[in-house]
C-alpha positions as CSV (number, residue, x, y, z in Angstrom):
1,M,-0.1,0.7,-7.0
2,S,-2.6,-0.9,-9.3
3,E,-3.9,1.0,-12.3
4,T,-7.4,2.2,-12.1
5,Y,-9.5,4.8,-13.9
6,T,-12.2,7.3,-13.3
7,E,-14.0,10.5,-14.3
8,Y,-16.0,12.9,-12.2
9,S,-18.7,15.2,-13.2
10,M,-18.1,18.4,-11.3
11,F,-17.2,21.6,-13.3
12,I,-14.5,23.6,-11.4
13,K,-13.5,27.0,-12.6
14,R,-9.8,27.5,-13.1
15,G,-9.0,31.0,-14.3
16,D,-11.5,32.1,-16.9
17,Y,-12.7,28.7,-18.1
18,Y,-14.4,25.5,-16.7
19,L,-12.8,22.1,-16.9
20,P,-14.8,19.0,-17.9
21,G,-14.9,15.8,-15.8
22,R,-11.5,14.2,-15.2
23,I,-10.0,12.5,-12.2
24,F,-8.1,15.4,-10.9
25,R,-11.3,17.4,-10.5
26,M,-12.3,15.0,-7.8
27,V,-9.5,16.4,-5.7
28,V,-11.0,19.9,-5.8
29,C,-14.5,18.4,-5.5
30,F,-13.5,16.5,-2.4
31,A,-12.3,19.8,-0.8
32,V,-15.7,21.5,-1.4
33,I,-18.2,18.7,-1.5
34,L,-19.0,18.9,2.2
35,V,-19.7,22.6,1.9
36,I,-21.6,23.0,-1.4
37,G,-22.4,19.5,-2.5
38,V,-22.5,18.0,-6.0
39,F,-24.8,20.0,-8.3
40,S,-24.8,17.8,-11.4
41,Q,-23.8,14.6,-13.0
42,H,-23.1,14.3,-16.7
43,W,-21.1,11.3,-17.9
44,K,-19.4,11.5,-21.2
45,A,-20.0,8.9,-23.9
46,S,-17.5,6.0,-23.7
47,A,-14.5,6.2,-26.0
48,S,-12.3,3.2,-26.8
49,S,-8.6,3.7,-26.0
50,S,-7.7,1.7,-29.1
51,D,-9.0,4.3,-31.5
52,S,-8.4,7.5,-29.5
53,I,-5.2,9.5,-28.8
54,I,-4.5,9.1,-25.1
55,K,-4.0,12.4,-23.3
56,I,-2.1,13.0,-20.1
57,Y,-3.2,15.4,-17.3
58,I,-1.1,16.3,-14.3
59,D,-3.4,18.0,-11.8
60,T,-5.2,20.6,-13.9
61,K,-2.8,20.8,-16.9
62,E,-2.6,18.7,-20.0
63,V,0.9,17.5,-20.7
64,N,2.0,18.0,-24.3
65,V,3.9,14.9,-25.6
66,K,5.4,14.0,-28.9
67,T,4.8,10.3,-28.3
68,P,1.4,9.6,-26.7
69,P,0.8,6.9,-24.0
70,Q,0.3,3.4,-25.2
71,I,-1.7,0.4,-24.1
72,K,0.3,-2.8,-24.4
73,N,-0.8,-6.2,-23.2
74,G,-3.2,-4.6,-20.8
75,T,-0.6,-2.2,-19.3
76,T,-0.7,1.6,-19.7
77,F,2.7,3.0,-20.7
78,V,3.5,6.8,-20.5
79,P,6.6,8.6,-21.9
80,L,9.1,9.0,-19.1
81,R,10.8,12.2,-20.0
82,A,7.6,14.2,-20.8
83,V,5.9,13.2,-17.5
84,F,8.9,13.6,-15.2
85,E,9.9,17.0,-16.7
86,A,6.3,18.1,-16.3
87,L,6.7,17.2,-12.6
88,Q,9.6,19.6,-12.5
89,M,12.3,16.9,-12.3
90,E,15.5,16.6,-14.3
91,V,15.9,13.7,-16.7
92,I,19.4,12.4,-17.6
93,W,19.7,9.7,-20.3
94,E,22.8,7.6,-20.6
95,P,22.3,5.6,-23.9
96,K,25.3,3.3,-23.4
97,K,24.1,2.1,-20.1
98,Q,20.4,2.4,-21.1
99,L,20.0,4.2,-17.8
100,A,17.6,7.0,-17.0
101,T,18.3,9.1,-13.9
102,I,15.5,11.4,-12.7
103,K,16.1,13.8,-9.9
104,N,15.1,17.0,-8.0
105,S,16.1,18.4,-4.6
106,E,14.3,15.6,-2.8
107,K,14.5,12.5,-4.9
108,T,16.9,10.6,-7.2
109,I,15.3,7.8,-9.3
110,A,17.4,5.4,-11.4
111,L,15.8,3.1,-14.0
112,V,17.4,0.7,-16.6
113,V,15.5,-0.2,-19.7
114,G,14.5,-3.9,-19.7
115,E,14.8,-4.3,-16.0
116,K,11.9,-4.7,-13.5
117,K,13.8,-3.1,-10.7
118,A,14.3,0.7,-10.1
119,K,15.9,2.7,-7.3
120,V,14.2,5.6,-5.6
121,N,16.7,7.3,-3.1
122,N,18.5,3.9,-3.0
123,K,15.3,2.1,-2.2
124,T,14.4,-0.7,-4.6
125,I,10.9,-0.7,-6.1
126,T,9.4,-3.3,-8.5
127,L,7.8,-2.6,-11.8
128,Q,4.9,-4.7,-13.1
129,V,6.6,-4.8,-16.5
130,A,10.0,-3.3,-17.5
131,A,10.4,0.1,-19.2
132,E,10.9,-0.1,-22.9
133,S,11.3,2.1,-26.0
134,I,8.0,2.6,-27.8
135,D,7.8,4.6,-31.0
136,G,11.2,6.0,-30.3
137,A,10.5,7.2,-26.7
138,L,11.3,5.6,-23.4
139,Q,8.0,4.6,-21.8
140,V,7.3,3.3,-18.3
141,P,4.2,1.6,-16.7
142,L,1.9,4.3,-15.3
143,H,2.0,2.8,-11.8
144,F,5.7,3.5,-11.7
145,I,5.0,7.3,-11.7
146,G,2.9,6.9,-8.6
147,D,5.2,4.5,-6.9
148,A,8.2,6.8,-7.5
149,T,6.6,10.1,-6.6
150,G,3.7,9.2,-4.3
151,A,1.1,10.7,-6.7
152,L,-2.2,9.1,-7.4
153,V,-2.4,7.8,-11.0
154,Y,-5.4,6.7,-13.0
155,W,-6.2,5.4,-16.4
156,D,-9.7,6.4,-17.8
157,P,-10.6,4.3,-20.8
158,Y,-13.9,6.1,-21.3
159,N,-12.2,9.4,-22.2
160,A,-8.8,7.9,-23.2
161,E,-7.0,10.0,-20.5
162,V,-4.2,9.4,-18.0
163,S,-4.5,11.5,-14.9
164,I,-1.8,12.1,-12.3
165,V,-2.7,13.9,-9.1
166,T,0.4,15.1,-7.2
167,L,0.9,15.2,-3.4
168,E,1.4,19.0,-3.6
169,F,-1.9,19.5,-5.4
170,M,-3.7,17.4,-2.8
171,K,-2.1,19.3,0.0
172,E,-3.0,22.6,-1.6
173,N,-6.6,21.6,-1.8
174,N,-6.8,20.0,1.6
175,V,-7.6,16.5,0.4
176,K,-6.2,13.3,1.9
177,K,-4.8,10.8,-0.5
178,E,-6.6,7.9,1.3
179,E,-10.0,9.7,1.0
180,L,-9.5,10.4,-2.7
181,D,-8.4,6.8,-3.4
182,K,-11.4,5.4,-1.5
183,A,-13.8,7.7,-3.4
184,V,-12.4,6.6,-6.7
185,K,-12.7,3.0,-5.9
186,E,-16.3,3.4,-4.7
187,Y,-17.0,5.2,-8.0
188,L,-15.3,2.4,-10.0
189,N,-17.5,-0.2,-8.4
190,S,-20.7,1.7,-9.3
191,K,-19.4,2.5,-12.8
192,A,-18.6,-1.2,-13.4
193,K,-22.1,-2.1,-12.4
194,E,-23.5,0.7,-14.6
195,E,-21.6,-0.5,-17.6
196,A,-22.7,-4.1,-17.0
197,D,-26.3,-3.0,-16.7
198,K,-26.0,-0.9,-19.9
199,K,-24.7,-3.9,-21.8
200,K,-27.5,-6.0,-20.5
201,E,-30.1,-3.4,-21.5
202,D,-28.5,-2.9,-24.9
203,S,-28.9,-6.6,-25.6
204,K,-32.7,-6.3,-25.2
205,P,-34.9,-5.7,-28.2
206,K,-35.4,-1.9,-28.7
207,K,-38.9,-0.5,-28.3
208,Q,-39.9,1.3,-31.4
209,N,-40.4,5.0,-30.8
210,K,-44.0,5.4,-32.1
211,P,-47.0,7.4,-30.8
212,T,-50.0,5.7,-29.3
213,A,-51.7,6.6,-32.6
214,P,-50.4,8.6,-35.5
215,V,-51.7,12.2,-35.3
216,D,-53.9,13.8,-38.0
217,L,-53.5,17.6,-37.9
218,N,-56.9,18.0,-39.6
219,K,-58.6,15.9,-36.9
220,L,-57.0,16.9,-33.6
221,N,-58.9,15.6,-30.7
222,G,-58.0,14.8,-27.1
223,M,-55.1,15.7,-24.7
224,Y,-51.4,15.6,-25.8
225,Y,-48.4,15.8,-23.6
226,G,-44.6,16.1,-23.9
227,F,-41.6,17.4,-22.0
228,R,-38.7,19.7,-22.6
229,A,-35.5,20.3,-20.6
230,D,-35.4,23.3,-18.3
231,L,-31.6,23.8,-17.8
232,G,-31.1,25.8,-14.7
233,G,-34.6,24.9,-13.3
234,Y,-35.9,28.5,-13.4
235,E,-39.1,27.8,-15.4
236,C,-40.3,24.4,-14.3
237,G,-37.8,23.0,-11.8
238,G,-35.7,21.1,-14.3
239,L,-38.3,19.6,-16.6
240,C,-41.3,21.3,-18.3
241,W,-44.4,19.4,-19.3
242,D,-46.4,20.9,-22.2
243,I,-50.0,19.9,-22.3
244,Y,-52.5,20.7,-25.1
245,T,-56.1,19.5,-25.2
246,F,-57.9,19.8,-28.5
247,M,-61.7,19.8,-28.6
248,Q,-64.6,20.1,-31.0
249,N,-65.4,23.4,-32.6
250,K,-61.6,24.1,-33.0
251,K,-61.0,24.9,-29.4
252,V,-57.8,24.1,-27.4
253,L,-56.8,24.4,-23.8
254,I,-53.1,24.9,-23.1
255,G,-51.9,23.4,-19.8
256,P,-53.7,21.0,-17.5
257,P,-57.4,21.4,-16.7
258,T,-58.3,23.0,-13.4
259,N,-60.3,20.1,-12.0
260,G,-58.8,16.9,-13.4
261,G,-58.5,15.2,-16.7
262,P,-59.6,16.2,-20.2
263,E,-63.1,14.8,-19.4
264,T,-63.6,17.6,-16.9
265,I,-62.9,20.6,-19.2
266,D,-65.6,23.2,-19.3
267,C,-64.6,26.1,-21.6
268,K,-67.0,28.4,-19.8
269,K,-64.7,28.1,-16.8
270,E,-61.4,27.3,-18.4
271,K,-59.2,29.6,-20.6
272,C,-60.0,27.8,-23.9
273,L,-58.8,29.4,-27.1
274,N,-60.0,29.1,-30.7
275,Y,-57.4,27.9,-33.1
276,S,-56.6,27.2,-36.7
277,I,-53.7,25.5,-38.5
278,S,-52.2,27.1,-41.5
279,K,-48.7,26.8,-43.1
280,G,-47.2,24.9,-40.2
281,E,-48.5,27.3,-37.6
282,L,-51.0,26.8,-34.8
283,K,-52.8,30.2,-34.7
284,L,-54.5,31.1,-31.5
285,S,-57.3,33.5,-30.8
286,N,-55.1,35.4,-28.3
287,G,-52.9,36.5,-31.2
288,K,-50.1,34.0,-30.7
289,S,-48.8,31.6,-33.3
290,I,-46.9,28.4,-32.5
291,P,-45.1,26.0,-34.9
292,I,-46.9,22.8,-35.4
293,K,-46.3,19.7,-37.5
294,K,-46.5,15.9,-37.7
295,S,-43.1,14.2,-37.2
296,E,-41.8,11.5,-39.5
297,N,-42.8,8.8,-37.1
298,G,-46.3,10.2,-36.5
299,F,-45.9,12.3,-33.3
300,L,-47.5,15.7,-32.8
301,M,-44.8,18.4,-32.6
302,I,-45.7,21.8,-31.2
303,N,-43.0,24.4,-30.8
304,G,-40.3,21.8,-31.2
305,T,-41.7,19.5,-28.4
306,M,-42.7,15.9,-29.3
307,L,-46.2,15.1,-27.9
308,D,-48.1,11.9,-27.4
309,K,-51.8,11.4,-26.6
310,V,-52.9,10.9,-23.1
311,Q,-54.8,7.6,-22.6
312,P,-57.5,7.0,-19.9
313,V,-56.3,5.0,-16.9
314,P,-57.7,1.5,-17.5
315,K,-60.5,0.4,-15.1
316,G,-59.3,-1.9,-12.4
317,T,-55.7,-0.6,-12.5
318,T,-54.1,-1.0,-9.0
319,F,-51.5,1.3,-7.6
320,N,-49.4,0.2,-4.7
321,N,-46.1,2.1,-4.9
322,N,-43.8,4.7,-3.4
323,Y,-43.3,7.6,-5.9
324,T,-40.7,10.4,-6.0
325,F,-40.7,13.8,-7.6
326,M,-37.5,15.8,-7.7
327,G,-36.9,19.4,-8.8
328,Y,-34.3,22.1,-8.6
329,S,-33.7,25.8,-9.2
330,G,-30.3,27.2,-10.1
331,L,-27.0,25.3,-9.9
332,I,-26.2,24.2,-6.3
333,G,-22.9,25.7,-5.2
334,I,-22.7,28.0,-8.2
335,T,-25.9,30.1,-8.4
336,P,-26.9,32.2,-5.3
337,A,-30.1,31.1,-3.6
338,A,-30.1,27.8,-5.6
339,N,-32.0,24.9,-4.1
340,S,-33.4,21.5,-4.8
341,W,-36.3,19.5,-3.4
342,T,-37.8,16.0,-3.3
343,Y,-41.5,15.1,-2.7
344,K,-42.6,11.6,-1.7
345,L,-46.0,10.1,-2.5
346,T,-47.4,6.7,-1.6
347,L,-50.4,5.3,-3.3
348,R,-51.7,2.1,-1.7
349,A,-53.9,-0.6,-3.2
350,N,-56.6,0.0,-0.6
351,G,-57.2,3.5,-1.9
352,T,-55.2,5.4,0.8
353,F,-52.3,7.8,0.2
354,E,-49.4,9.4,2.2
355,L,-47.6,12.5,1.1
356,S,-44.5,14.3,2.4
357,G,-42.3,17.2,1.3
358,V,-45.2,19.2,-0.1
359,S,-48.8,20.1,0.9
360,I,-51.6,18.4,-0.9
361,G,-52.8,21.7,-2.2
362,S,-49.4,22.4,-3.8
363,L,-49.2,18.8,-5.1
364,M,-52.4,19.3,-7.1
365,A,-51.5,22.8,-8.3
366,N,-51.3,23.2,-12.0
367,S,-48.5,25.9,-12.1
368,N,-45.0,24.9,-13.0
369,P,-42.9,23.9,-10.0
370,S,-40.1,26.4,-10.6
371,T,-39.6,27.2,-6.9
372,H,-40.0,25.2,-3.6
373,T,-42.0,27.7,-1.6
374,S,-44.6,25.1,-0.8
375,Q,-42.3,22.9,1.3
376,S,-44.1,21.0,4.1
377,S,-42.6,18.9,6.8
378,K,-46.0,17.5,7.6
379,I,-47.0,14.0,6.4
380,E,-50.5,14.2,5.0
381,K,-52.7,11.2,4.7
382,G,-56.1,10.5,3.2
383,K,-58.0,8.6,0.5
384,Y,-57.7,8.7,-3.3
385,K,-59.7,7.6,-6.3
386,I,-58.7,7.5,-10.0
387,Q,-61.3,7.6,-12.8
388,N,-60.4,8.2,-16.4
389,N,-57.7,10.8,-16.1
390,T,-58.7,12.4,-12.9
391,I,-57.3,11.7,-9.4
392,T,-59.5,12.8,-6.5
393,M,-57.7,13.1,-3.2
394,T,-59.5,13.6,0.1
395,D,-57.3,14.8,3.0
396,G,-57.7,14.0,6.7
397,D,-59.9,17.1,7.1
398,G,-62.3,16.0,4.4
399,K,-61.1,18.6,1.9
400,V,-61.3,17.3,-1.7
401,H,-58.6,18.0,-4.3
402,K,-58.7,17.0,-8.0
403,S,-56.0,17.0,-10.6
404,L,-55.0,15.6,-14.0
405,F,-53.7,12.0,-13.8
406,F,-52.2,9.7,-16.3
407,I,-49.7,6.8,-16.8
408,H,-46.6,7.2,-18.9
409,D,-46.1,4.4,-21.5
410,S,-48.6,2.1,-19.7
411,D,-46.1,1.8,-16.8
412,I,-47.7,2.3,-13.4
413,D,-44.3,3.0,-11.9
414,D,-44.3,6.3,-13.9
415,I,-47.2,8.6,-13.4
416,Q,-48.2,12.2,-14.0
417,I,-50.1,14.4,-11.5
418,G,-50.8,17.8,-13.0
419,V,-47.4,19.2,-14.2
420,R,-45.4,16.9,-12.0
421,N,-43.9,13.5,-13.0
422,Y,-43.7,11.0,-10.2
423,Y,-41.8,7.7,-10.6
424,V,-40.8,4.7,-8.6
425,N,-37.2,5.4,-7.5
């Protein structure tokens, strides 16, 4: 068996704690994925095996070893005695013969140090490299553990972990060895591409993180936006967009305007508030006070969220893309009544649009999308027009809907409609 590596992002509860992503969790995940689905993906930061202590996991337990695994000339070596004893097998060492015999009620394995041949129940198997003594412990190539026992073995250089999944564990969790191996290889292909793309991206000059224009707290004017994470999706469906529009006469509107962009605001109809700034606090006429400051690189910061200024959509900008909005509420497979949703929006260069997954009225709504009660299987079509920061959409029945509209970072593949961020997927 060739040595491969993986990690998986499911969190599976074992006893009173949750285990982070490692190969053996894919076993359990495979058993439940068709029922509950995958609810999250969270990849760990890469860790070089050369500067990390390599850990060994058998199924869901870490194996304590005096001498850790080693990487030598591209081969992963693991301590023979520690691993086989953790697999409930007896290890007998005959120093004069340099012979290790490993056995249980079903198997007898014989291995001689320095030789590339071993016996498993009198059947000869070949090692890629011979077993050898490393740091005072007899170590064998990782693949030998799999070849001798039938277990799946994987080396994960990103977390410096060796994972061994036993046949008994797979049987217990109703997972076929072939399915697991196939899933791992599919993941490895995607991970390899991801790593290559990351290296390519890292080689590009980094864009400086600067605001459109440095903010002046004494002269706030215009609309500012920023986002914050909504873990669990209960407030805003996964991502909250905070929007503040500052106007003359020390007035501010919090949230998107009712009928479009900042140019449409009428404080006689909107819930505008008077404000003042003192000692790092944005004091509002409704009695509330929110932390406010200018960040070191010039961004407006309100209540810990970094905000940038909304820019008018340049005249003549053409949109001809398919956009996606995604949201969720709760953790799929963990939280009762959890769900997720996807909306699709097409804006064509000829001024027509097509919308699916949500009604046009809900699309233009300014409330946070914390639930998916507005689901629609109907595909709505009509015409749209964008002027300044207002999008006007007219449906097939002639009904007109208006909402806030702007482009993120001058990228027409990344747009905002009200409190929803649509992007080209």
